[in-house]
PQR file with spaces between the fields and no chain letter, atoms N, CA, C, O and H, PARSE charges and radii, in Angstrom:
ATOM       1  N    MET     1      18.703   16.939  -13.272 -0.4000 1.5000
ATOM       2  CA   MET     1      19.553   16.137  -14.305 -0.0000 2.0000
ATOM       3  C    MET     1      20.479   15.318  -13.513  0.5500 1.7000
ATOM       4  O    MET     1      21.065   15.810  -12.549 -0.5500 1.4000
ATOM       5  N    THR     2      20.645   14.091  -13.868 -0.4000 1.5000
ATOM       6  CA   THR     2      21.479   13.106  -13.242 -0.0000 2.0000
ATOM       7  C    THR     2      23.014   13.208  -13.710  0.5500 1.7000
ATOM       8  O    THR     2      23.248   13.393  -14.904 -0.5500 1.4000
ATOM       9  H    THR     2      20.169   13.691  -14.651  0.4000 1.0000
ATOM      10  N    GLN     3      23.950   13.103  -12.882 -0.4000 1.5000
ATOM      11  CA   GLN     3      25.199   13.224  -13.238 -0.0000 2.0000
ATOM      12  C    GLN     3      25.667   11.939  -14.153  0.5500 1.7000
ATOM      13  O    GLN     3      25.054   10.882  -14.007 -0.5500 1.4000
ATOM      14  H    GLN     3      23.760   12.953  -11.912  0.4000 1.0000
ATOM      15  N    ALA     4      26.614   12.013  -14.978 -0.4000 1.5000
ATOM      16  CA   ALA     4      26.973   10.915  -15.818 -0.0000 2.0000
ATOM      17  C    ALA     4      27.496    9.727  -15.052  0.5500 1.7000
ATOM      18  O    ALA     4      28.127    9.967  -14.023 -0.5500 1.4000
ATOM      19  H    ALA     4      27.112   12.872  -15.097  0.4000 1.0000
ATOM      20  N    THR     5      27.313    8.472  -15.425 -0.4000 1.5000
ATOM      21  CA   THR     5      27.752    7.353  -14.823 -0.0000 2.0000
ATOM      22  C    THR     5      29.263    7.109  -15.134  0.5500 1.7000
ATOM      23  O    THR     5      29.645    7.218  -16.299 -0.5500 1.4000
ATOM      24  H    THR     5      26.800    8.277  -16.261  0.4000 1.0000
ATOM      25  N    LEU     6      30.095    6.798  -14.186 -0.4000 1.5000
ATOM      26  CA   LEU     6      31.449    6.501  -14.397 -0.0000 2.0000
ATOM      27  C    LEU     6      31.608    5.141  -14.917  0.5500 1.7000
ATOM      28  O    LEU     6      31.261    4.188  -14.219 -0.5500 1.4000
ATOM      29  H    LEU     6      29.785    6.709  -13.240  0.4000 1.0000
ATOM      30  N    ASP     7      32.142    4.958  -16.172 -0.4000 1.5000
ATOM      31  CA   ASP     7      32.196    3.563  -16.821 -0.0000 2.0000
ATOM      32  C    ASP     7      33.497    2.846  -16.418  0.5500 1.7000
ATOM      33  O    ASP     7      34.534    2.971  -17.069 -0.5500 1.4000
ATOM      34  H    ASP     7      32.424    5.732  -16.739  0.4000 1.0000
ATOM      35  N    LEU     8      33.390    2.078  -15.295 -0.4000 1.5000
ATOM      36  CA   LEU     8      34.603    1.428  -14.742 -0.0000 2.0000
ATOM      37  C    LEU     8      35.193    0.378  -15.757  0.5500 1.7000
ATOM      38  O    LEU     8      36.384    0.069  -15.708 -0.5500 1.4000
ATOM      39  H    LEU     8      32.548    1.976  -14.765  0.4000 1.0000
ATOM      40  N    PHE     9      34.308   -0.170  -16.693 -0.4000 1.5000
ATOM      41  CA   PHE     9      34.806   -1.198  -17.479 -0.0000 2.0000
ATOM      42  C    PHE     9      35.641   -0.661  -18.654  0.5500 1.7000
ATOM      43  O    PHE     9      36.193   -1.442  -19.429 -0.5500 1.4000
ATOM      44  H    PHE     9      33.341    0.081  -16.733  0.4000 1.0000
ATOM      45  N    ARG    10      35.732    0.678  -18.787 -0.4000 1.5000
ATOM      46  CA   ARG    10      36.649    1.306  -19.698 -0.0000 2.0000
ATOM      47  C    ARG    10      38.163    1.137  -19.201  0.5500 1.7000
ATOM      48  O    ARG    10      39.077    1.115  -20.025 -0.5500 1.4000
ATOM      49  H    ARG    10      35.283    1.312  -18.157  0.4000 1.0000
ATOM      50  N    ASP    11      38.380    1.029  -17.936 -0.4000 1.5000
ATOM      51  CA   ASP    11      39.707    0.973  -17.353 -0.0000 2.0000
ATOM      52  C    ASP    11      39.981   -0.463  -17.100  0.5500 1.7000
ATOM      53  O    ASP    11      41.171   -0.776  -17.136 -0.5500 1.4000
ATOM      54  H    ASP    11      37.637    1.048  -17.267  0.4000 1.0000
ATOM      55  N    ASP    12      39.171   -1.342  -16.866 -0.4000 1.5000
ATOM      56  CA   ASP    12      39.423   -2.801  -16.544 -0.0000 2.0000
ATOM      57  C    ASP    12      38.245   -3.586  -17.142  0.5500 1.7000
ATOM      58  O    ASP    12      37.231   -3.736  -16.460 -0.5500 1.4000
ATOM      59  H    ASP    12      38.204   -1.088  -16.836  0.4000 1.0000
ATOM      60  N    ALA    13      38.330   -4.100  -18.399 -0.4000 1.5000
ATOM      61  CA   ALA    13      37.273   -4.840  -18.943 -0.0000 2.0000
ATOM      62  C    ALA    13      36.899   -6.199  -18.342  0.5500 1.7000
ATOM      63  O    ALA    13      35.914   -6.841  -18.707 -0.5500 1.4000
ATOM      64  H    ALA    13      39.153   -3.978  -18.953  0.4000 1.0000
ATOM      65  N    TYR    14      37.758   -6.588  -17.397 -0.4000 1.5000
ATOM      66  CA   TYR    14      37.674   -7.828  -16.694 -0.0000 2.0000
ATOM      67  C    TYR    14      36.921   -7.686  -15.250  0.5500 1.7000
ATOM      68  O    TYR    14      36.554   -8.663  -14.598 -0.5500 1.4000
ATOM      69  H    TYR    14      38.558   -6.067  -17.100  0.4000 1.0000
ATOM      70  N    LEU    15      36.757   -6.433  -14.878 -0.4000 1.5000
ATOM      71  CA   LEU    15      36.150   -6.102  -13.568 -0.0000 2.0000
ATOM      72  C    LEU    15      34.745   -6.639  -13.592  0.5500 1.7000
ATOM      73  O    LEU    15      33.959   -6.392  -14.507 -0.5500 1.4000
ATOM      74  H    LEU    15      37.055   -5.639  -15.409  0.4000 1.0000
ATOM      75  N    ARG    16      34.443   -7.441  -12.468 -0.4000 1.5000
ATOM      76  CA   ARG    16      33.169   -8.102  -12.347 -0.0000 2.0000
ATOM      77  C    ARG    16      32.197   -7.598  -11.257  0.5500 1.7000
ATOM      78  O    ARG    16      31.039   -8.004  -11.157 -0.5500 1.4000
ATOM      79  H    ARG    16      35.082   -7.642  -11.725  0.4000 1.0000
ATOM      80  N    GLU    17      32.766   -6.677  -10.447 -0.4000 1.5000
ATOM      81  CA   GLU    17      31.975   -6.085   -9.406 -0.0000 2.0000
ATOM      82  C    GLU    17      32.564   -4.778   -8.936  0.5500 1.7000
ATOM      83  O    GLU    17      33.731   -4.480   -9.191 -0.5500 1.4000
ATOM      84  H    GLU    17      33.706   -6.346  -10.528  0.4000 1.0000
ATOM      85  N    CYS    18      31.767   -4.014   -8.261 -0.4000 1.5000
ATOM      86  CA   CYS    18      32.130   -2.696   -7.632 -0.0000 2.0000
ATOM      87  C    CYS    18      30.985   -2.247   -6.769  0.5500 1.7000
ATOM      88  O    CYS    18      29.849   -2.691   -6.934 -0.5500 1.4000
ATOM      89  H    CYS    18      30.819   -4.256   -8.054  0.4000 1.0000
ATOM      90  N    SER    19      31.310   -1.312   -5.795 -0.4000 1.5000
ATOM      91  CA   SER    19      30.347   -0.662   -5.034 -0.0000 2.0000
ATOM      92  C    SER    19      29.786    0.533   -5.825  0.5500 1.7000
ATOM      93  O    SER    19      30.523    1.179   -6.569 -0.5500 1.4000
ATOM      94  H    SER    19      32.233   -0.952   -5.662  0.4000 1.0000
ATOM      95  N    ALA    20      28.574    0.808   -5.679 -0.4000 1.5000
ATOM      96  CA   ALA    20      27.944    1.915   -6.461 -0.0000 2.0000
ATOM      97  C    ALA    20      26.689    2.351   -5.717  0.5500 1.7000
ATOM      98  O    ALA    20      26.097    1.581   -4.962 -0.5500 1.4000
ATOM      99  H    ALA    20      27.975    0.284   -5.074  0.4000 1.0000
ATOM     100  N    HIS    21      26.304    3.577   -5.941 -0.4000 1.5000
ATOM     101  CA   HIS    21      25.118    4.220   -5.386 -0.0000 2.0000
ATOM     102  C    HIS    21      24.110    4.333   -6.554  0.5500 1.7000
ATOM     103  O    HIS    21      24.515    4.582   -7.690 -0.5500 1.4000
ATOM     104  H    HIS    21      26.786    4.203   -6.555  0.4000 1.0000
ATOM     105  N    ILE    22      22.841    4.156   -6.289 -0.4000 1.5000
ATOM     106  CA   ILE    22      21.839    4.456   -7.133 -0.0000 2.0000
ATOM     107  C    ILE    22      21.660    5.892   -7.211  0.5500 1.7000
ATOM     108  O    ILE    22      21.424    6.528   -6.183 -0.5500 1.4000
ATOM     109  H    ILE    22      22.513    3.953   -5.366  0.4000 1.0000
ATOM     110  N    ALA    23      21.757    6.502   -8.429 -0.4000 1.5000
ATOM     111  CA   ALA    23      21.545    8.053   -8.671 -0.0000 2.0000
ATOM     112  C    ALA    23      20.228    8.281   -9.016  0.5500 1.7000
ATOM     113  O    ALA    23      19.778    9.397   -8.760 -0.5500 1.4000
ATOM     114  H    ALA    23      21.948    5.986   -9.264  0.4000 1.0000
ATOM     115  N    ALA    24      19.457    7.399   -9.585 -0.4000 1.5000
ATOM     116  CA   ALA    24      18.144    7.722   -9.988 -0.0000 2.0000
ATOM     117  C    ALA    24      17.406    6.439  -10.408  0.5500 1.7000
ATOM     118  O    ALA    24      18.071    5.511  -10.867 -0.5500 1.4000
ATOM     119  H    ALA    24      19.822    6.492   -9.793  0.4000 1.0000
ATOM     120  N    VAL    25      16.128    6.334  -10.286 -0.4000 1.5000
ATOM     121  CA   VAL    25      15.275    5.390  -10.698 -0.0000 2.0000
ATOM     122  C    VAL    25      14.254    5.984  -11.687  0.5500 1.7000
ATOM     123  O    VAL    25      13.519    6.902  -11.325 -0.5500 1.4000
ATOM     124  H    VAL    25      15.587    7.088   -9.913  0.4000 1.0000
ATOM     125  N    GLN    26      14.199    5.484  -12.906 -0.4000 1.5000
ATOM     126  CA   GLN    26      13.504    6.173  -13.902 -0.0000 2.0000
ATOM     127  C    GLN    26      11.994    5.616  -13.988  0.5500 1.7000
ATOM     128  O    GLN    26      11.755    4.521  -13.479 -0.5500 1.4000
ATOM     129  H    GLN    26      14.796    4.738  -13.200  0.4000 1.0000
ATOM     130  N    ALA    27      11.132    6.230  -14.522 -0.4000 1.5000
ATOM     131  CA   ALA    27       9.696    5.975  -14.588 -0.0000 2.0000
ATOM     132  C    ALA    27       9.569    4.647  -15.428  0.5500 1.7000
ATOM     133  O    ALA    27       8.629    3.879  -15.220 -0.5500 1.4000
ATOM     134  H    ALA    27      11.326    7.120  -14.936  0.4000 1.0000
ATOM     135  N    ASP    28      10.428    4.417  -16.276 -0.4000 1.5000
ATOM     136  CA   ASP    28      10.212    3.092  -17.043 -0.0000 2.0000
ATOM     137  C    ASP    28      10.966    1.942  -16.359  0.5500 1.7000
ATOM     138  O    ASP    28      11.087    0.878  -16.966 -0.5500 1.4000
ATOM     139  H    ASP    28      11.191    5.041  -16.445  0.4000 1.0000
ATOM     140  N    GLY    29      11.478    2.097  -15.136 -0.4000 1.5000
ATOM     141  CA   GLY    29      11.993    1.070  -14.351 -0.0000 2.0000
ATOM     142  C    GLY    29      13.497    1.013  -14.531  0.5500 1.7000
ATOM     143  O    GLY    29      14.132    0.145  -13.932 -0.5500 1.4000
ATOM     144  H    GLY    29      11.380    2.961  -14.643  0.4000 1.0000
ATOM     145  N    GLY    30      14.086    1.861  -15.296 -0.4000 1.5000
ATOM     146  CA   GLY    30      15.576    2.019  -15.452 -0.0000 2.0000
ATOM     147  C    GLY    30      16.227    2.421  -14.171  0.5500 1.7000
ATOM     148  O    GLY    30      15.658    3.221  -13.428 -0.5500 1.4000
ATOM     149  H    GLY    30      13.570    2.566  -15.782  0.4000 1.0000
ATOM     150  N    ILE    31      17.372    1.917  -13.877 -0.4000 1.5000
ATOM     151  CA   ILE    31      18.136    2.177  -12.703 -0.0000 2.0000
ATOM     152  C    ILE    31      19.423    3.008  -13.210  0.5500 1.7000
ATOM     153  O    ILE    31      20.090    2.531  -14.128 -0.5500 1.4000
ATOM     154  H    ILE    31      17.834    1.267  -14.480  0.4000 1.0000
ATOM     155  N    VAL    32      19.761    4.159  -12.668 -0.4000 1.5000
ATOM     156  CA   VAL    32      20.998    4.834  -12.968 -0.0000 2.0000
ATOM     157  C    VAL    32      21.904    4.752  -11.843  0.5500 1.7000
ATOM     158  O    VAL    32      21.541    5.089  -10.716 -0.5500 1.4000
ATOM     159  H    VAL    32      19.220    4.546  -11.922  0.4000 1.0000
ATOM     160  N    LEU    33      23.187    4.274  -12.119 -0.4000 1.5000
ATOM     161  CA   LEU    33      24.089    4.185  -11.001 -0.0000 2.0000
ATOM     162  C    LEU    33      25.154    5.252  -11.199  0.5500 1.7000
ATOM     163  O    LEU    33      25.263    5.813  -12.289 -0.5500 1.4000
ATOM     164  H    LEU    33      23.482    4.000  -13.035  0.4000 1.0000
ATOM     165  N    ASP    34      25.976    5.558  -10.124 -0.4000 1.5000
ATOM     166  CA   ASP    34      26.957    6.549  -10.054 -0.0000 2.0000
ATOM     167  C    ASP    34      28.221    6.010  -10.837  0.5500 1.7000
ATOM     168  O    ASP    34      28.967    6.757  -11.470 -0.5500 1.4000
ATOM     169  H    ASP    34      25.888    5.102   -9.238  0.4000 1.0000
ATOM     170  N    GLN    35      28.378    4.749  -10.742 -0.4000 1.5000
ATOM     171  CA   GLN    35      29.474    4.012  -11.450 -0.0000 2.0000
ATOM     172  C    GLN    35      29.091    2.583  -11.770  0.5500 1.7000
ATOM     173  O    GLN    35      28.247    2.017  -11.075 -0.5500 1.4000
ATOM     174  H    GLN    35      27.772    4.142  -10.228  0.4000 1.0000
ATOM     175  N    THR    36      29.677    1.972  -12.794 -0.4000 1.5000
ATOM     176  CA   THR    36      29.181    0.534  -13.167 -0.0000 2.0000
ATOM     177  C    THR    36      30.250   -0.114  -13.861  0.5500 1.7000
ATOM     178  O    THR    36      31.114    0.515  -14.472 -0.5500 1.4000
ATOM     179  H    THR    36      30.363    2.432  -13.358  0.4000 1.0000
ATOM     180  N    VAL    37      30.202   -1.540  -13.767 -0.4000 1.5000
ATOM     181  CA   VAL    37      31.036   -2.438  -14.490 -0.0000 2.0000
ATOM     182  C    VAL    37      30.224   -3.057  -15.777  0.5500 1.7000
ATOM     183  O    VAL    37      30.775   -3.774  -16.612 -0.5500 1.4000
ATOM     184  H    VAL    37      29.500   -2.051  -13.271  0.4000 1.0000
ATOM     185  N    PHE    38      28.861   -2.689  -15.824 -0.4000 1.5000
ATOM     186  CA   PHE    38      28.073   -3.176  -16.843 -0.0000 2.0000
ATOM     187  C    PHE    38      28.401   -2.485  -18.131  0.5500 1.7000
ATOM     188  O    PHE    38      28.440   -1.255  -18.175 -0.5500 1.4000
ATOM     189  H    PHE    38      28.413   -2.106  -15.145  0.4000 1.0000
ATOM     190  N    TYR    39      28.647   -3.254  -19.216 -0.4000 1.5000
ATOM     191  CA   TYR    39      28.884   -2.649  -20.623 -0.0000 2.0000
ATOM     192  C    TYR    39      27.529   -2.541  -21.089  0.5500 1.7000
ATOM     193  O    TYR    39      26.710   -3.436  -20.879 -0.5500 1.4000
ATOM     194  H    TYR    39      28.616   -4.253  -19.180  0.4000 1.0000
ATOM     195  N    PRO    40      27.209   -1.302  -21.820 -0.5600 1.5000
ATOM     196  CA   PRO    40      25.927   -1.103  -22.267  0.2800 2.0000
ATOM     197  C    PRO    40      25.735   -1.628  -23.817  0.5500 1.7000
ATOM     198  O    PRO    40      26.714   -1.774  -24.549 -0.5500 1.4000
ATOM     199  N    LEU    41      24.510   -1.876  -24.217 -0.4000 1.5000
ATOM     200  CA   LEU    41      24.216   -2.312  -25.549 -0.0000 2.0000
ATOM     201  C    LEU    41      24.825   -1.190  -26.577  0.5500 1.7000
ATOM     202  O    LEU    41      24.613    0.000  -26.341 -0.5500 1.4000
ATOM     203  H    LEU    41      23.715   -1.758  -23.622  0.4000 1.0000
ATOM     204  N    GLY    42      25.473   -1.531  -27.554 -0.4000 1.5000
ATOM     205  CA   GLY    42      25.969   -0.591  -28.525 -0.0000 2.0000
ATOM     206  C    GLY    42      27.009   -1.170  -29.478  0.5500 1.7000
ATOM     207  O    GLY    42      27.720   -2.123  -29.157 -0.5500 1.4000
ATOM     208  H    GLY    42      25.645   -2.497  -27.747  0.4000 1.0000
ATOM     209  N    GLY    43      27.066   -0.617  -30.554 -0.4000 1.5000
ATOM     210  CA   GLY    43      28.162   -0.912  -31.597 -0.0000 2.0000
ATOM     211  C    GLY    43      28.049   -2.572  -31.972  0.5500 1.7000
ATOM     212  O    GLY    43      29.041   -3.274  -32.167 -0.5500 1.4000
ATOM     213  H    GLY    43      26.488    0.157  -30.815  0.4000 1.0000
ATOM     214  N    GLY    44      26.814   -3.000  -32.027 -0.4000 1.5000
ATOM     215  CA   GLY    44      26.588   -4.447  -32.383 -0.0000 2.0000
ATOM     216  C    GLY    44      26.844   -5.361  -31.249  0.5500 1.7000
ATOM     217  O    GLY    44      26.705   -6.571  -31.427 -0.5500 1.4000
ATOM     218  H    GLY    44      26.008   -2.430  -31.869  0.4000 1.0000
ATOM     219  N    GLN    45      27.204   -4.893  -30.102 -0.4000 1.5000
ATOM     220  CA   GLN    45      27.442   -5.820  -28.908 -0.0000 2.0000
ATOM     221  C    GLN    45      26.305   -5.685  -27.934  0.5500 1.7000
ATOM     222  O    GLN    45      25.900   -4.579  -27.578 -0.5500 1.4000
ATOM     223  H    GLN    45      27.317   -3.910  -29.958  0.4000 1.0000
ATOM     224  N    ALA    46      25.770   -6.866  -27.485 -0.4000 1.5000
ATOM     225  CA   ALA    46      24.725   -6.868  -26.468 -0.0000 2.0000
ATOM     226  C    ALA    46      25.135   -6.290  -25.206  0.5500 1.7000
ATOM     227  O    ALA    46      26.320   -6.337  -24.875 -0.5500 1.4000
ATOM     228  H    ALA    46      26.099   -7.765  -27.774  0.4000 1.0000
ATOM     229  N    GLY    47      24.206   -5.718  -24.431 -0.4000 1.5000
ATOM     230  CA   GLY    47      24.456   -5.166  -23.169 -0.0000 2.0000
ATOM     231  C    GLY    47      24.677   -6.253  -22.069  0.5500 1.7000
ATOM     232  O    GLY    47      24.144   -7.358  -22.163 -0.5500 1.4000
ATOM     233  H    GLY    47      23.243   -5.680  -24.700  0.4000 1.0000
ATOM     234  N    ASP    48      25.410   -5.933  -21.118 -0.4000 1.5000
ATOM     235  CA   ASP    48      25.661   -6.957  -20.018 -0.0000 2.0000
ATOM     236  C    ASP    48      24.425   -7.342  -19.298  0.5500 1.7000
ATOM     237  O    ASP    48      23.437   -6.611  -19.365 -0.5500 1.4000
ATOM     238  H    ASP    48      25.843   -5.035  -21.042  0.4000 1.0000
ATOM     239  N    SER    49      24.416   -8.369  -18.658 -0.4000 1.5000
ATOM     240  CA   SER    49      23.350   -8.737  -17.756 -0.0000 2.0000
ATOM     241  C    SER    49      23.954   -9.169  -16.437  0.5500 1.7000
ATOM     242  O    SER    49      25.156   -9.429  -16.489 -0.5500 1.4000
ATOM     243  H    SER    49      25.218   -8.963  -18.604  0.4000 1.0000
ATOM     244  N    GLY    50      23.385   -9.289  -15.325 -0.4000 1.5000
ATOM     245  CA   GLY    50      23.901   -9.656  -14.095 -0.0000 2.0000
ATOM     246  C    GLY    50      22.890   -9.312  -12.936  0.5500 1.7000
ATOM     247  O    GLY    50      21.679   -9.490  -13.070 -0.5500 1.4000
ATOM     248  H    GLY    50      22.408   -9.077  -15.283  0.4000 1.0000
ATOM     249  N    ALA    51      23.440   -8.830  -11.840 -0.4000 1.5000
ATOM     250  CA   ALA    51      22.635   -8.546  -10.715 -0.0000 2.0000
ATOM     251  C    ALA    51      23.280   -7.214   -9.804  0.5500 1.7000
ATOM     252  O    ALA    51      24.474   -6.923   -9.746 -0.5500 1.4000
ATOM     253  H    ALA    51      24.424   -8.686  -11.732  0.4000 1.0000
ATOM     254  N    LEU    52      22.321   -6.607   -9.222 -0.4000 1.5000
ATOM     255  CA   LEU    52      22.691   -5.626   -8.253 -0.0000 2.0000
ATOM     256  C    LEU    52      22.298   -6.146   -6.880  0.5500 1.7000
ATOM     257  O    LEU    52      21.156   -6.519   -6.612 -0.5500 1.4000
ATOM     258  H    LEU    52      21.351   -6.843   -9.270  0.4000 1.0000
ATOM     259  N    LEU    53      23.341   -6.148   -6.008 -0.4000 1.5000
ATOM     260  CA   LEU    53      22.988   -6.477   -4.579 -0.0000 2.0000
ATOM     261  C    LEU    53      22.891   -5.267   -3.731  0.5500 1.7000
ATOM     262  O    LEU    53      23.834   -4.484   -3.618 -0.5500 1.4000
ATOM     263  H    LEU    53      24.269   -5.845   -6.225  0.4000 1.0000
ATOM     264  N    LEU    54      21.654   -5.100   -3.085 -0.4000 1.5000
ATOM     265  CA   LEU    54      21.507   -3.802   -2.334 -0.0000 2.0000
ATOM     266  C    LEU    54      21.914   -4.102   -0.887  0.5500 1.7000
ATOM     267  O    LEU    54      21.993   -5.256   -0.465 -0.5500 1.4000
ATOM     268  H    LEU    54      20.888   -5.736   -3.177  0.4000 1.0000
ATOM     269  N    ALA    55      22.155   -3.080   -0.187 -0.4000 1.5000
ATOM     270  CA   ALA    55      22.695   -3.112    1.150 -0.0000 2.0000
ATOM     271  C    ALA    55      21.903   -3.918    2.065  0.5500 1.7000
ATOM     272  O    ALA    55      22.457   -4.436    3.035 -0.5500 1.4000
ATOM     273  H    ALA    55      22.091   -2.143   -0.530  0.4000 1.0000
ATOM     274  N    ASP    56      20.586   -4.086    1.836 -0.4000 1.5000
ATOM     275  CA   ASP    56      19.852   -4.794    2.711 -0.0000 2.0000
ATOM     276  C    ASP    56      19.775   -6.247    2.298  0.5500 1.7000
ATOM     277  O    ASP    56      19.051   -7.010    2.937 -0.5500 1.4000
ATOM     278  H    ASP    56      20.136   -3.665    1.048  0.4000 1.0000
ATOM     279  N    GLY    57      20.465   -6.660    1.289 -0.4000 1.5000
ATOM     280  CA   GLY    57      20.569   -7.968    0.867 -0.0000 2.0000
ATOM     281  C    GLY    57      19.747   -8.363   -0.257  0.5500 1.7000
ATOM     282  O    GLY    57      19.933   -9.455   -0.794 -0.5500 1.4000
ATOM     283  H    GLY    57      21.053   -6.040    0.770  0.4000 1.0000
ATOM     284  N    THR    58      18.794   -7.511   -0.682 -0.4000 1.5000
ATOM     285  CA   THR    58      17.946   -7.655   -1.838 -0.0000 2.0000
ATOM     286  C    THR    58      18.812   -7.821   -3.027  0.5500 1.7000
ATOM     287  O    THR    58      19.884   -7.220   -3.102 -0.5500 1.4000
ATOM     288  H    THR    58      18.643   -6.624   -0.246  0.4000 1.0000
ATOM     289  N    GLN    59      18.373   -8.644   -3.995 -0.4000 1.5000
ATOM     290  CA   GLN    59      19.129   -8.825   -5.259 -0.0000 2.0000
ATOM     291  C    GLN    59      18.190   -8.402   -6.411  0.5500 1.7000
ATOM     292  O    GLN    59      17.043   -8.845   -6.459 -0.5500 1.4000
ATOM     293  H    GLN    59      17.503   -9.133   -3.934  0.4000 1.0000
ATOM     294  N    ILE    60      18.656   -7.575   -7.308 -0.4000 1.5000
ATOM     295  CA   ILE    60      17.799   -7.100   -8.408 -0.0000 2.0000
ATOM     296  C    ILE    60      18.510   -7.644   -9.647  0.5500 1.7000
ATOM     297  O    ILE    60      19.660   -7.286   -9.899 -0.5500 1.4000
ATOM     298  H    ILE    60      19.588   -7.215   -7.269  0.4000 1.0000
ATOM     299  N    ALA    61      17.782   -8.585  -10.497 -0.4000 1.5000
ATOM     300  CA   ALA    61      18.280   -9.159  -11.636 -0.0000 2.0000
ATOM     301  C    ALA    61      18.319   -7.984  -12.714  0.5500 1.7000
ATOM     302  O    ALA    61      17.393   -7.184  -12.854 -0.5500 1.4000
ATOM     303  H    ALA    61      16.847   -8.876  -10.292  0.4000 1.0000
ATOM     304  N    ILE    62      19.444   -7.973  -13.425 -0.4000 1.5000
ATOM     305  CA   ILE    62      19.623   -7.034  -14.523 -0.0000 2.0000
ATOM     306  C    ILE    62      19.646   -7.833  -15.763  0.5500 1.7000
ATOM     307  O    ILE    62      20.559   -8.642  -15.929 -0.5500 1.4000
ATOM     308  H    ILE    62      20.195   -8.623  -13.312  0.4000 1.0000
ATOM     309  N    ALA    63      18.703   -7.674  -16.664 -0.4000 1.5000
ATOM     310  CA   ALA    63      18.576   -8.398  -17.936 -0.0000 2.0000
ATOM     311  C    ALA    63      19.359   -7.841  -19.085  0.5500 1.7000
ATOM     312  O    ALA    63      19.883   -8.562  -19.934 -0.5500 1.4000
ATOM     313  H    ALA    63      17.962   -7.017  -16.528  0.4000 1.0000
ATOM     314  N    ASP    64      19.425   -6.449  -19.081 -0.4000 1.5000
ATOM     315  CA   ASP    64      19.914   -5.785  -20.130 -0.0000 2.0000
ATOM     316  C    ASP    64      20.463   -4.395  -19.652  0.5500 1.7000
ATOM     317  O    ASP    64      19.934   -3.868  -18.673 -0.5500 1.4000
ATOM     318  H    ASP    64      19.000   -5.863  -18.390  0.4000 1.0000
ATOM     319  N    THR    65      21.450   -3.809  -20.269 -0.4000 1.5000
ATOM     320  CA   THR    65      21.883   -2.516  -20.061 -0.0000 2.0000
ATOM     321  C    THR    65      21.957   -1.673  -21.159  0.5500 1.7000
ATOM     322  O    THR    65      22.222   -2.149  -22.264 -0.5500 1.4000
ATOM     323  H    THR    65      21.880   -4.236  -21.064  0.4000 1.0000
ATOM     324  N    ARG    66      21.731   -0.312  -20.986 -0.4000 1.5000
ATOM     325  CA   ARG    66      21.640    0.558  -21.881 -0.0000 2.0000
ATOM     326  C    ARG    66      22.247    1.935  -21.510  0.5500 1.7000
ATOM     327  O    ARG    66      22.165    2.293  -20.335 -0.5500 1.4000
ATOM     328  H    ARG    66      21.516    0.074  -20.089  0.4000 1.0000
ATOM     329  N    LYS    67      22.845    2.727  -22.414 -0.4000 1.5000
ATOM     330  CA   LYS    67      23.415    3.997  -21.995 -0.0000 2.0000
ATOM     331  C    LYS    67      22.254    5.048  -22.229  0.5500 1.7000
ATOM     332  O    LYS    67      21.643    5.025  -23.298 -0.5500 1.4000
ATOM     333  H    LYS    67      22.912    2.437  -23.369  0.4000 1.0000
ATOM     334  N    GLY    68      21.967    5.894  -21.326 -0.4000 1.5000
ATOM     335  CA   GLY    68      20.968    6.813  -21.418 -0.0000 2.0000
ATOM     336  C    GLY    68      21.168    7.861  -22.517  0.5500 1.7000
ATOM     337  O    GLY    68      22.311    8.004  -22.952 -0.5500 1.4000
ATOM     338  H    GLY    68      22.464    5.913  -20.459  0.4000 1.0000
ATOM     339  N    LYS    69      20.207    8.581  -22.991 -0.4000 1.5000
ATOM     340  CA   LYS    69      20.377    9.553  -24.129 -0.0000 2.0000
ATOM     341  C    LYS    69      21.167   10.714  -23.602  0.5500 1.7000
ATOM     342  O    LYS    69      21.835   11.352  -24.415 -0.5500 1.4000
ATOM     343  H    LYS    69      19.278    8.465  -22.637  0.4000 1.0000
ATOM     344  N    ASP    70      21.171   11.067  -22.329 -0.4000 1.5000
ATOM     345  CA   ASP    70      21.981   12.109  -21.855 -0.0000 2.0000
ATOM     346  C    ASP    70      23.361   11.619  -21.280  0.5500 1.7000
ATOM     347  O    ASP    70      24.005   12.351  -20.529 -0.5500 1.4000
ATOM     348  H    ASP    70      20.628   10.549  -21.668  0.4000 1.0000
ATOM     349  N    GLY    71      23.769   10.472  -21.615 -0.4000 1.5000
ATOM     350  CA   GLY    71      25.065    9.903  -21.209 -0.0000 2.0000
ATOM     351  C    GLY    71      25.150    9.269  -19.900  0.5500 1.7000
ATOM     352  O    GLY    71      26.196    8.759  -19.499 -0.5500 1.4000
ATOM     353  H    GLY    71      23.246    9.878  -22.225  0.4000 1.0000
ATOM     354  N    ALA    72      24.059    9.290  -19.220 -0.4000 1.5000
ATOM     355  CA   ALA    72      24.065    8.588  -17.854 -0.0000 2.0000
ATOM     356  C    ALA    72      23.742    7.196  -18.017  0.5500 1.7000
ATOM     357  O    ALA    72      23.695    6.454  -17.035 -0.5500 1.4000
ATOM     358  H    ALA    72      23.209    9.704  -19.546  0.4000 1.0000
């Protein structure tokens, strides 16, 4: 079981970037982070989009964000 993601946007809604670690990669292609500034889909509001920049310089486009069923 993956530990819950720390929702940094709850403390600062204007935060645009942070350092994070990939906690898990799901079979459906989902990426679980240990902390995030991405606001997930919910309450009638669309999830954020953006990019993850990996340590090796690779950029991963994020088209949508969802909160996992287990809270991660």
